[in-house]
N, C-alpha and C positions, 0 to 999 in steps of 0.2 A: 744076211739076218742073223745067222746063229753066232757069228763074230761079234755083231753088235750087243746081242745079249750077253756074252760071255764077258766083253767088255764093261758092260754096266753091271754085271754081279760082281767083278773082281774090283771096280771103283766103289760100290756101295760097301763090300766087306773092309775095304782100307778106311772109307771114312768112318764106319761104326766100330772099328778096332782102337781107334784113339781114345786115350784116357780124358776123361771130362774134367775140366780145370774150371773152378768159379772162385775166384778170389778177391777181397776186398782191401783197399788200401787208402791211407790219408796222406795228405801232402805235408802235415806237421804233427809230430808226437805230443805236442804242448802248445798251447794256446793260450790267450787272454782271453775273459769273458767278452763276447762280441766281436772278437775276431776272426774273419772268414779262412776257411781252410778247404780243400778239395777232398771229397769222399769219392772213390772211384770203384766201380764193381766191374771186373773184367771175366769173359766168359770165352772158351774157344769153341764153343758150338752154337749152332742154332738151337734156340730155347722155344719153349710153349707158353711159358708163364713165369713172369718176374714178380716177385713179392718183395716189396722193401720193408725193412724192420720198422718197427715204431721207434721214432726219434723224438720222444717227448721232452728231452733236455737239450734239443737242438733247434734251431730256427732254421728252416731249408729257405736259403736265398735266393736260390735258382735250380731248377734242375727238373727231370734228368736232362741232360745232353748227352745225345748218343752218336757213336761213332762205330762204323764197322768196315772191316777190312775182310777180304777173301783173296785168297790166291791158290793157283794150283800150278804144281812144278812137277816135272818129269826128271828125277835124279837116278841114276844108272838103271833106267828102264822101269823105275817105280814111281806111280802117280802119288804125289803127296799134295793134300789140300791141307792148307791152313786158314782158319777163322777167326778173328778177334772182335769182339763186340764189347765196347766199353759204354757204360752208363757213368755220367758224372754229375755230381750235386756239389752247390757249393753252400756249406753250412757255416753257423754261428753257435757257439755254446752259450746257454742261457744261465748257468749256475757253474759255480766253481766245485773243483774236486776231482777225483778221477772217476771219468764217466765211460760208460761202455756203451758202443754202437752195437747193438745186437746182429746176430747173424740174418741175412736176407737168402731168400730162397729161389730157385729157378726149378723147373720142371721139364725134363726132355723125356719123351714118350711114356708119360705117366711115372717116372722115377723122379724124387726129389734130390737136388744137390743144395747144400748150405754153405755159407762163408764162416771163416772164423768169427768170433766176436774180436772188435777191436777195442782197446783200452787208448784213452787220450786223457791227458791231464790238462786240467783247466784250471789257470790261476786268477786271482782277483786282479784286477788292472783296470786301467782307464785306457783302452784301444782307442788310438785316433788313425782313420784312414789317411796314408801318407798323400792320397790324390785330392782330398778336400782341403779348402782354405782353412788354415788355424790361425788366422790373425797376421796377414801380411800388409806392410804399409805399400803406399802409393807406386814405390819403385820396385815392389817385389821382394823386398828382404824381410825377414823375419822380425817381427816387433818384440823379440825375447831379450 
């Protein structure tokens, strides 16, 4: 019983010493108005609360889509636990310009962590989804 307590104590101290990482990223740095892109938030710890920033200049097409991976490895006698939690959104910009995606927030044991603000360049254009039919004749070739 004493050995189990010591093992749990060591495991807990290893898990709490890992530095918290909370990052945001986008799939493209520049898009056209209406062009979809992916916004991802990645965390390396289990968190208590997630607060998405106000995305007033963007349309949320879908999301959040979540994925989580956990692994525990013993390397040279040390137990190493890794966690990766990803929240993904598909967004479309509503207006042109250099837009900011404000910081999102998570809470871990009452302490707040924030992502950096992301800048994305949105240009005026007529985005056409390549998966949509944009005028094909009966044989499937373009009418252009």
